PLY file of the C-alpha trace (Angstrom):
ply
format ascii 1.0
element vertex 297
property float x
property float y
property float z
element edge 296
property int vertex1
property int vertex2
end_header
16.23 -50.37 -4.10
13.51 -48.24 -3.09
13.48 -44.92 -4.26
12.56 -41.87 -2.75
9.64 -41.21 -4.73
8.48 -44.51 -2.63
10.01 -43.20 0.63
8.11 -39.80 0.50
4.87 -39.65 -1.28
4.75 -36.16 -2.43
2.09 -33.97 -1.25
-1.17 -33.60 -3.00
-2.58 -30.35 -5.01
-5.06 -29.61 -2.17
-2.48 -30.06 0.74
-0.36 -27.44 -1.45
-2.83 -25.08 -2.36
-3.82 -25.48 1.65
-0.23 -24.25 2.61
-0.14 -21.50 0.62
-2.87 -19.46 2.75
-0.52 -20.40 5.70
-3.04 -21.62 8.24
-1.10 -21.54 11.38
-0.58 -17.70 10.50
-4.09 -17.37 9.61
-5.46 -19.50 12.78
-4.36 -17.09 15.05
-5.61 -14.20 12.47
-9.14 -15.35 12.58
-8.92 -16.31 16.63
-8.55 -12.16 17.81
-11.11 -11.58 14.64
-13.54 -13.76 16.76
-12.34 -12.09 19.79
-13.06 -8.66 18.61
-16.49 -10.06 17.62
-17.00 -11.22 21.30
-15.95 -8.10 22.89
-18.19 -5.99 20.25
-21.12 -6.65 22.13
-22.67 -7.35 25.86
-24.35 -10.71 24.51
-23.51 -12.95 22.65
-22.97 -12.21 18.31
-24.77 -14.30 16.79
-24.65 -17.31 15.09
-25.10 -15.95 11.83
-22.58 -13.05 12.30
-20.10 -15.23 13.35
-19.82 -18.18 10.74
-20.35 -15.73 7.64
-17.70 -12.92 9.29
-15.15 -15.81 10.24
-15.36 -17.57 6.60
-15.26 -14.05 5.05
-12.31 -12.86 6.71
-10.26 -16.30 6.23
-10.95 -16.33 2.94
-9.22 -13.03 2.27
-6.42 -14.42 4.52
-5.89 -16.94 2.74
-5.92 -15.15 -0.82
-3.81 -12.48 0.78
-0.99 -15.45 2.02
-1.04 -17.20 -1.49
-0.43 -13.68 -3.04
2.20 -13.63 -1.16
3.58 -16.46 -1.43
4.12 -16.14 -5.15
5.62 -12.70 -5.01
8.07 -14.32 -2.86
8.80 -17.89 -4.04
12.06 -17.06 -5.14
12.94 -15.92 -2.24
11.44 -18.11 -0.42
13.67 -21.00 -2.60
16.66 -20.04 -1.12
15.41 -20.42 2.72
14.72 -24.00 3.71
12.28 -22.78 6.03
10.15 -21.83 2.84
12.15 -23.62 0.17
9.40 -26.82 0.33
6.40 -24.37 -0.46
4.65 -24.90 -4.26
5.42 -22.17 -5.29
8.87 -22.14 -4.80
9.53 -25.39 -6.35
8.02 -24.60 -9.05
4.78 -27.10 -8.63
1.78 -24.36 -8.61
2.05 -22.34 -11.26
1.63 -17.80 -11.29
-2.01 -18.76 -13.18
-2.65 -21.39 -10.47
-1.97 -19.46 -7.68
-3.69 -16.15 -9.26
-6.48 -17.86 -10.06
-6.69 -19.71 -6.29
-6.31 -16.33 -4.44
-8.85 -14.69 -6.95
-11.54 -17.18 -5.67
-10.64 -16.70 -2.23
-10.73 -13.34 -2.15
-13.72 -12.95 -4.20
-15.28 -15.34 -2.08
-14.56 -13.66 0.97
-15.65 -10.22 -0.32
-18.82 -11.36 -1.39
-19.30 -13.06 1.42
-18.28 -10.26 4.07
-20.24 -7.58 1.70
-23.95 -9.60 1.07
-23.18 -11.76 4.65
-21.82 -9.46 7.42
-21.46 -5.71 6.45
-19.82 -3.28 3.85
-17.66 -1.90 6.35
-16.09 -4.97 7.01
-15.65 -6.19 3.28
-13.77 -2.78 2.72
-11.20 -3.19 6.00
-10.84 -6.61 5.27
-10.07 -5.66 1.66
-7.76 -2.68 2.51
-5.90 -5.61 4.80
-5.29 -8.18 1.91
-3.87 -4.83 -0.16
-1.43 -3.80 3.02
-0.34 -7.13 3.62
-0.14 -8.91 0.07
0.85 -5.61 -2.09
2.33 -3.00 0.09
4.27 -4.57 2.99
5.03 -7.80 0.77
6.47 -5.72 -2.46
7.24 -2.41 -1.24
8.38 -2.96 2.20
9.62 -6.60 3.17
12.15 -6.37 0.11
14.14 -2.74 1.22
13.42 -1.50 4.72
14.49 -3.49 7.63
11.90 -1.88 9.58
9.30 -3.87 7.13
7.62 -6.00 9.97
7.10 -2.54 12.14
5.43 -0.39 9.63
3.92 -3.32 7.55
2.68 -4.57 11.10
-0.36 -2.83 10.78
-2.01 -4.82 7.99
-1.22 -8.15 10.41
-2.88 -6.23 13.82
-6.41 -5.36 12.03
-8.29 -8.64 12.77
-9.39 -7.76 15.87
-11.23 -4.66 14.44
-12.48 -6.56 11.72
-14.70 -8.36 13.66
-15.38 -5.89 16.08
-16.76 -3.87 12.55
-18.85 -7.18 11.70
-20.69 -7.08 14.64
-21.22 -3.76 15.75
-20.45 -1.75 11.75
-18.38 0.44 13.61
-14.85 0.56 14.72
-14.27 2.64 18.06
-11.23 3.41 19.78
-11.81 -0.37 22.08
-11.05 -1.98 18.74
-8.03 0.13 17.95
-6.85 -0.83 21.21
-6.73 -4.31 20.42
-4.71 -3.31 16.75
-2.32 -1.42 19.07
-1.37 -4.63 20.87
-1.01 -6.73 18.05
0.85 -3.49 16.01
3.42 -3.57 18.76
3.11 -7.14 19.78
4.92 -8.04 16.41
8.13 -6.68 16.08
9.65 -8.59 19.14
8.06 -11.86 17.44
8.80 -11.67 14.25
12.87 -10.51 15.48
12.84 -13.23 17.77
11.99 -15.67 14.71
14.39 -13.59 12.29
17.23 -14.08 14.80
17.63 -17.88 15.03
16.62 -18.02 11.13
19.88 -15.47 10.70
21.53 -17.93 8.19
17.98 -18.45 6.18
17.73 -14.50 5.81
21.39 -13.76 4.76
20.45 -16.58 1.67
17.42 -14.63 0.96
18.42 -11.45 0.20
15.70 -9.79 2.58
16.96 -6.76 4.62
16.02 -8.25 7.67
17.34 -6.58 11.69
19.62 -9.14 11.88
21.49 -9.26 8.77
21.45 -5.12 8.61
22.30 -3.67 11.80
23.64 -7.42 13.55
21.62 -9.61 16.47
22.95 -7.28 19.76
20.76 -4.37 17.94
18.10 -6.64 17.40
18.08 -7.86 20.67
17.75 -4.42 22.03
15.19 -3.66 19.76
13.38 -7.19 20.88
13.97 -5.62 24.96
12.40 -2.20 24.35
10.10 -3.62 21.98
8.67 -6.02 24.85
8.42 -3.14 26.96
6.47 -1.26 25.42
3.82 -4.43 24.45
3.98 -4.61 28.28
2.52 -1.40 28.62
0.37 -0.64 25.69
-1.28 -4.38 27.11
-2.64 -3.02 30.46
-4.41 -0.28 27.88
-8.23 -2.33 28.37
-7.57 -2.43 31.70
-6.18 1.57 31.96
-9.60 2.85 29.76
-11.84 0.94 31.91
-12.35 -1.78 28.29
-11.63 -4.51 31.03
-11.46 -5.64 34.62
-9.19 -6.68 37.60
-9.19 -10.48 35.99
-7.57 -9.56 32.48
-5.44 -6.98 34.48
-4.28 -10.11 36.93
-3.81 -12.12 33.71
-1.70 -9.30 31.50
0.57 -8.91 34.66
1.76 -12.47 34.43
1.96 -13.05 31.06
4.00 -10.07 30.48
6.27 -10.87 32.95
7.32 -13.89 31.10
7.30 -12.13 27.69
9.92 -9.59 29.34
11.90 -11.72 30.45
12.36 -13.68 27.07
12.82 -10.30 25.69
16.20 -9.40 28.36
17.16 -12.94 27.46
17.38 -11.91 24.37
18.89 -8.71 24.52
21.58 -10.06 27.17
21.89 -13.90 26.93
21.58 -14.86 23.01
21.08 -18.09 22.12
19.18 -19.47 19.57
17.36 -21.73 21.87
16.12 -18.93 23.88
14.69 -17.10 20.56
12.97 -20.37 19.72
11.84 -20.20 22.58
10.44 -16.94 22.93
9.29 -17.36 19.08
6.53 -20.07 20.50
5.99 -18.05 23.51
5.21 -15.19 21.84
2.12 -17.11 19.88
1.37 -18.22 23.64
0.91 -14.86 25.02
-0.92 -13.44 22.44
-3.70 -16.24 22.16
-3.64 -16.07 26.20
-4.28 -12.53 26.52
-7.11 -11.98 24.13
-8.48 -15.15 26.00
-8.15 -13.27 29.15
-9.99 -10.41 27.80
-12.68 -12.83 25.98
-13.17 -13.87 29.90
-13.57 -10.50 31.32
-15.63 -9.44 29.22
-17.96 -11.42 30.47
-16.45 -12.34 34.39
-15.79 -8.67 35.12
-14.59 -8.37 38.69
0 1
1 2
2 3
3 4
4 5
5 6
6 7
7 8
8 9
9 10
10 11
11 12
12 13
13 14
14 15
15 16
16 17
17 18
18 19
19 20
20 21
21 22
22 23
23 24
24 25
25 26
26 27
27 28
28 29
29 30
30 31
31 32
32 33
33 34
34 35
35 36
36 37
37 38
38 39
39 40
40 41
41 42
42 43
43 44
44 45
45 46
46 47
47 48
48 49
49 50
50 51
51 52
52 53
53 54
54 55
55 56
56 57
57 58
58 59
59 60
60 61
61 62
62 63
63 64
64 65
65 66
66 67
67 68
68 69
69 70
70 71
71 72
72 73
73 74
74 75
75 76
76 77
77 78
78 79
79 80
80 81
81 82
82 83
83 84
84 85
85 86
86 87
87 88
88 89
89 90
90 91
91 92
92 93
93 94
94 95
95 96
96 97
97 98
98 99
99 100
100 101
101 102
102 103
103 104
104 105
105 106
106 107
107 108
108 109
109 110
110 111
111 112
112 113
113 114
114 115
115 116
116 117
117 118
118 119
119 120
120 121
121 122
122 123
123 124
124 125
125 126
126 127
127 128
128 129
129 130
130 131
131 132
132 133
133 134
134 135
135 136
136 137
137 138
138 139
139 140
140 141
141 142
142 143
143 144
144 145
145 146
146 147
147 148
148 149
149 150
150 151
151 152
152 153
153 154
154 155
155 156
156 157
157 158
158 159
159 160
160 161
161 162
162 163
163 164
164 165
165 166
166 167
167 168
168 169
169 170
170 171
171 172
172 173
173 174
174 175
175 176
176 177
177 178
178 179
179 180
180 181
181 182
182 183
183 184
184 185
185 186
186 187
187 188
188 189
189 190
190 191
191 192
192 193
193 194
194 195
195 196
196 197
197 198
198 199
199 200
200 201
201 202
202 203
203 204
204 205
205 206
206 207
207 208
208 209
209 210
210 211
211 212
212 213
213 214
214 215
215 216
216 217
217 218
218 219
219 220
220 221
221 222
222 223
223 224
224 225
225 226
226 227
227 228
228 229
229 230
230 231
231 232
232 233
233 234
234 235
235 236
236 237
237 238
238 239
239 240
240 241
241 242
242 243
243 244
244 245
245 246
246 247
247 248
248 249
249 250
250 251
251 252
252 253
253 254
254 255
255 256
256 257
257 258
258 259
259 260
260 261
261 262
262 263
263 264
264 265
265 266
266 267
267 268
268 269
269 270
270 271
271 272
272 273
273 274
274 275
275 276
276 277
277 278
278 279
279 280
280 281
281 282
282 283
283 284
284 285
285 286
286 287
287 288
288 289
289 290
290 291
291 292
292 293
293 294
294 295
295 296
C-alpha cells in the first residue's frame, strides 16, 4: 500500500518560507519598481542602484507578505486557494514567521538606507506598514472597499524605484502610482468574483459577497473605463510619446472588453481570463513606457 506521504512529498522548509513572500506578486511589484528606476533618468540608472534597490525593495515586500500570511492564517485555512500555506496549516509558527519577516525587513531597510538612500528606505517602510498592518488588519476584514483604500500600498513600487535613482518623487512617478492604484480594483475583483465561494467561507467582506455579483461587475467596468483614461496620462503630460500611446490604446481596448464582458455577460471563465489579462496588461503597459522612454517617436 502506497501512503499519502510517499505519493505527495511535503514541501521543504525553504519552499515554505519562500511561499510566504508570495513570489509571483513580489515579482510584479519589483518589475514596476525597476521600470520606475529606468524612467527616473535619461541614461542608464547604473548597476549599483539597480541591484541594491531591487534587492532592498524585494526583501521588504517579501517581509510584508510574510506578515500578511501570518495575520490571515485562520482566514487562509478556510479558503481553497490559500489553505496549503505553511502558516495556514500551522507548519510555521508565529515566532518563525515573525523572525523570518524581521530578518527580511531589517536586511531590506539596511540595504536601502546604506546602499541606496534614506528616502527610498522610508517610502518602502511606509509601504510595508500600509500593506502588512493597515490593509491586512484594519481594511481587509472591515470594508468591501478594502482593495480600493488599501490599493495605494500596492501601487507604490514605481515611486520607490524612482526615488532610488533620483532621490525624489516627482509628478511623473505619482502618475505611475495612479495607474496601478486604479488598475488594482478591477484586477482583484475579477479574482474575487470567480473565487466568491472561497470568500464566503473566509468571512471577509469582499464586494461580490457583500454587494452581489451584478454590482461588482458594474464596478469592474467603471474602474476599467477609469483605468483606460488614466493610462493615457503619461502621453497627455508629455512624459511619453506616440509609441506608448499606441500600445496603451491597444491594451486598453482588450482590458475594456473584459470589463464589459464581466459586467454584461459574466461567467467564471471570463473572470479568470480577465484576471490573467490584467497582469499581462500592467506588465506590457509598463514595458511600453520603458521602450518609449528610450525610443520616443
